[in-house]
Each structure stands twice: as structure tokens, then as C-alpha cells.
C-alpha positions in Angstrom: 126.1 79.7 68.1 126.2 76.4 70.1 126.5 74.4 66.9 129.4 76.5 65.7 131.2 76.3 69.1 130.8 72.5 69.2 131.9 72.1 65.5 135.0 74.1 66.2 135.9 72.0 69.2 135.3 68.7 67.4 136.7 69.7 64.0 133.2 69.1 62.6 131.1 70.9 60.0 128.1 72.8 61.4 124.9 72.3 59.4 122.8 75.4 60.0 119.1 75.5 58.9 117.8 78.6 60.7 116.7 80.9 57.9 118.3 84.1 59.4 121.6 82.2 59.9 121.6 80.7 56.4 120.8 84.0 54.8 123.1 86.0 57.1 120.3 88.2 58.4 119.9 89.9 61.7 118.5 87.4 64.3 116.4 89.4 66.8 116.1 86.5 69.3 119.9 86.2 69.5 120.1 90.0 69.9 117.6 89.8 72.8 119.6 87.1 74.6 122.9 88.9 74.1 121.4 92.0 75.7 119.5 90.3 78.5 116.1 91.3 77.1 112.9 89.5 78.0 110.8 88.6 75.0 107.2 89.4 75.7 105.5 87.9 72.6 107.7 85.2 71.1 105.4 84.9 68.1 106.7 88.3 67.0 110.2 86.8 66.3 108.8 85.0 63.3 107.1 88.2 62.0 110.2 90.3 62.3 112.5 87.6 60.8 110.0 87.0 57.9 110.2 90.7 56.8 114.0 90.6 56.8 114.0 87.4 54.8 111.6 89.0 52.2 114.2 91.7 51.8 112.1 94.3 53.6 113.5 96.8 56.1 112.5 96.5 59.8 112.3 99.4 62.3 112.8 99.5 66.0 112.7 102.0 68.9 114.8 101.8 72.1 114.1 103.7 75.2 117.7 103.2 76.2 120.9 104.2 74.4 121.8 102.1 71.3 125.5 101.1 70.7 127.2 99.4 67.9 126.6 99.2 64.1 123.0 98.5 63.0 122.7 95.3 60.9 121.7 95.5 57.3 118.0 96.1 56.9 117.5 97.4 60.5 116.5 101.1 61.0 116.2 102.9 64.3 113.3 105.4 64.8 113.7 108.3 67.2 110.4 107.5 68.8 107.5 105.1 68.5 104.6 107.5 68.7 104.7 108.5 65.0 104.4 105.0 63.5 104.3 101.4 64.7 107.7 99.7 64.9 108.6 96.1 64.2 110.3 95.7 67.5 110.4 97.8 70.7 112.9 97.8 73.5 111.5 99.4 76.6 110.8 98.8 80.3 107.5 100.7 79.8 104.2 100.1 78.1 104.6 101.8 74.8 102.8 101.9 71.5 102.2 98.4 70.1 104.9 96.7 68.1 105.2 93.3 66.4 107.8 92.3 69.0 108.4 93.7 72.5 111.7 93.3 74.2 112.0 94.3 77.9 115.3 95.1 79.7 115.3 94.2 83.4 116.4 97.6 84.7 113.7 98.6 87.2 114.2 98.3 91.0 111.2 98.6 93.2 111.7 100.1 96.7 109.1 99.1 99.2 108.0 99.9 102.7 105.0 98.6 104.6 103.4 98.2 108.0 104.2 95.0 109.7 102.0 92.0 108.8 101.0 93.1 105.3 100.1 89.9 103.3 101.7 88.9 100.1 98.3 89.3 98.4 98.0 92.9 99.6 101.5 93.7 98.4 100.8 92.0 95.1 97.6 94.0 94.6 99.4 97.3 95.3 102.3 96.4 93.1 99.9 95.6 90.2 98.1 99.0 90.7 101.5 100.8 90.9 102.7 99.2 87.7 99.4 99.9 85.9 99.5 103.6 86.9 103.2 104.1 86.0 103.1 101.9 82.8 106.1 100.0 84.0 106.2 96.4 82.7 106.4 93.7 85.4 109.0 91.9 83.2 111.3 95.0 83.7 111.6 94.5 87.4 115.0 93.2 88.4 114.8 93.4 92.2 112.9 94.6 95.2 114.6 96.6 98.0 113.8 97.8 101.5 115.4 98.6 104.8 117.0 95.8 106.8 114.2 96.0 109.4 112.0 94.4 106.7 114.3 91.6 105.8 112.0 89.0 107.5 108.7 90.6 106.5 106.8 87.5 105.3 104.5 89.3 102.9 107.4 90.8 101.0 109.4 87.5 101.0 106.4 85.5 99.7 105.7 88.0 97.0 109.3 88.1 95.9 109.5 84.3 95.9 106.3 84.0 93.8 107.6 86.5 91.3 111.1 85.1 91.3 112.6 88.4 92.3 115.7 89.0 94.5 115.0 90.9 97.7 117.8 93.2 99.1 117.8 95.2 102.3 120.0 98.0 103.5 120.7 99.5 106.9 119.4 103.0 107.9 122.9 104.2 107.7 123.4 103.1 104.1 120.1 104.6 103.1 120.8 107.9 104.8 124.1 108.1 103.1 122.5 108.5 99.7 122.7 112.0 98.2 119.6 113.5 96.7 116.1 114.9 97.6 113.6 112.4 98.9 110.0 112.6 100.2 110.8 112.9 103.9 108.6 111.7 106.7 109.4 112.6 110.3 107.3 109.7 111.5 109.2 107.2 109.3 112.5 108.7 110.5 111.5 108.4 114.1 110.3 104.8 113.6 113.1 103.3 111.5 115.9 105.8 111.5 115.7 107.1 107.9 113.3 109.7 106.5 112.2 107.6 103.5 112.5 103.9 102.9 111.0 103.1 99.5 112.7 105.9 97.4 116.0 105.5 99.0 115.9 101.7 98.8 115.0 101.8 95.1 117.8 104.2 94.4 120.3 102.2 96.4 119.4 99.0 94.6 120.2 100.6 91.2 123.9 101.2 91.9 125.9 104.3 91.3 124.4 105.5 88.0 120.8 104.7 88.7 118.1 107.3 89.0 114.7 107.6 90.8 111.9 107.6 88.2 108.8 107.2 90.3 108.6 108.9 93.7 106.7 107.4 96.7 103.2 106.1 96.1 101.3 105.1 99.3 98.2 103.0 99.9 96.9 100.4 102.2 99.8 100.7 104.5 102.3 100.1 101.7 104.7 102.5 100.0 106.4 101.9 96.6 108.9 103.8 94.5 110.8 102.9 91.4 114.4 103.6 90.2 116.0 102.6 86.9 119.6 101.5 86.3 121.7 103.1 83.6 121.2 100.8 80.6 121.8 100.5 76.9 121.7 97.8 74.1 124.4 96.9 71.7 124.3 95.4 68.2 127.9 94.3 68.4 128.2 90.7 69.4 
């Protein structure tokens, strides 16, 4: 794409040698970039492309909505439990595929007692992800109440994982509609009946939804929400 853009600007002739480009086949790595998908196992790109170049059909499964016209030789399966797919698009640990593409669509809501270390938070997040089968690569942000905006353990954890950390006031969190796991103690302490669920939901925007309710352990609470997402095959 860059070569073609430069060629057009300089009235030059682009010389393309990438096999999928030369043979006008679907390029799964370009598709991943256009849709903001994290490539878990890059070696799988070659496996998928090789099948297409041999004239074979490739299959995929997406946990999100699929838009646009499927390229020649690409077939969507309704689920990935019946047979292994060539490439998988999901924020969750699913059945194995030759190539795994992960959308960054999960927001973690967090609450904790003051002074929790980054190591303690990391360990609980790892346990949370393992139990819920959410891929770490799918996390797009961490959210909490504004009273935790200077909590060093959370800040260090987010910096280490290169994740943005957003906080909201009690008033903003209380304004969210929906049913949450309420705690009278938490409400008395910080002014809102639930921090992690409400913060996760708030961080997802208008069309997000809470997918994992409050999980507590070692003075830390976590919840997960998912943004409304889809992938498109139209450039």
C-alpha cells in the first residue's frame, strides 16, 4: 500500500513482489491492520497465505459481526467448535487456529484497597484472565473511580502493560443505567455502590456491555466490559 501511494505521488511504477499482491489474493496481515487486530502468532500469516496461493480455500470464525464482501477463497464458519479454522478473530481463548487475530475491545474495571502493589494487581489480573478466558492482548484500557487516579500499584501495572488508565467521578459512575453488584460498604466509602463493574461499563462507551461481573480477591476487584465491535472486509 505504501509503495503504491508513493508511486502515485511520484509518477513512478510500483514493483510489487509480495505473493498475495502479485496474485491478487486476500492478504490477512493487511486485513488485520485495517481492522486494528493484534496478530498473536505471526508465523500463521505464511500458513494462511500459502493455502490461498495453492488455490485452496481458507476458513475463519469471528466472535464479532462481519461486514463487507468476503474475498475470493475465504469462507466464514458459524462457529469454531466443529472444526479448526485457518484464522480466528476473537478476544477470547478459543479453539486453536493457524492464525489468531485479537480485537482490542475489552475494558477492565478495577477497584482495590489502598497500597496494593503492582505485582499483586498483576497476579490477580492474570488469574482473572485465565478464569474468564479473555486474552490479555484484547484489553484496550483499565478504568476505575477518580479516587484511585494516583494509586501507584495500578499506575505501575498499566505502564508496564502499556495500557491507558481512565478514572471517573462517583457521580459519573452512579449515572450509569443497569444492575450492578451493589455494596453498601463501598458506597459509604467512595460514594458509589460498585466501582469495578461501573468503571468497566463506563469505559466502553454508549454501546458497550458488561460481560464479567465483579470478581474479588486479595483486596482487589475486577470486572470486564466489551465494546460493540465488528470487522470489515471492505478496505
